[in-house]
N, C-alpha and C positions, 0 to 999 in steps of 0.2 A: 504494500500500500504506500503510495507516495504522499508526501505532504507538500502543500503549496503555500507560499506566502503571498498575501495580497500586496500589490504595489499600488500606491495611491496615484491616480491619474493627475498629472500636473495641470495647473490652471493657466500656465503660459509656456510659450516656447523656451523661455530662458530657464525654466525648471527642468528641461530635458537635457540632462547632463550625461556624460559617459557612465557615471555610477548608477544613475537612474535607469538608463537603457540596459545596462548589464543586469540589474536586478529584475527588470521587466522580462528579459529573455531567459532567465534561469530555468524556468519550468521546461521549456522546449530545447534549450541548449545549455545543460548543466556545465558550470565552470567557465562560461563565456566571459571574456573581459573586453568590453568595448573601450577603446582608448580615445576615440574622437567621434563626435556627433556633429553633423553638418546638415542644415536645412537646404534641401535641393530645390524643392518646389512647394508652393502652397496654392491650393485651388479653393477659393472661397465660395461658399454657397450655403444651402440649408444644412448640409453635412460637409463641413470643411475637411479637405484631405490634405495631408502633409507627407511629402516624400523626404526621407532622410538618407544621408550618406553616412555609413558607419565604417570605422576602421579599428583594427585591433586583433580580431580572431579570424583565421582563414575560413572557418565554418560559415561566417557571415557571407562570404563570397558564394558558397554553394547555394545558400538560400536565394541570393540575387540571381544566380544562373537559373534556378527553377522558375523564378518570376519572369525572367526574360523568355524562357521557353513557353510559359503560359500565355505570354503576350505575342507569341509567334515571332520573336526577334531572335532567330536562330544564330545569326552570325555573332550577335552580342553575347548570346548564351555560350557559344564556343570560346570566345575571348575570355569570358569570365571563368569558365572551367579551366582554361589554360593558366590563368592568373592564380586560381585556387590551387592548382597542382604545384605551381612554383612556390607559392607562399607556404603551403602545407609541408613541402619538402624542406624549406628553410627551418620551419618550426621543429620538425622531427630531427633535423641535423643539430640544431642548437640544444634540443632536449638531450640528445645522445651525448653531446660534448659535456653538458652539465653532469650527466650520470657518470661518465667516464672520469671526470675530474673529482667527483665526490667520493 
């Protein structure tokens, strides 16, 4: 049985910090650490939509690739998957170096 922690929805864009985004993503991406949050686009209307750019954890790129696929942007999806593979390889290499040094 999993336990979830409720994350308070922010009242303004300024409250959406890397720490807040990391906490909000924990249920679906345990251990994720967002290092940077950037507002990419805001679509105002009855239901405002905000698109964010996130940096920090290569797994975020995998989710972006899935979104690109669902939007039928296949070339963007492939670029994102290649970037994911490169970033994930770096993370694995750095993790191995830390294990070997410890």
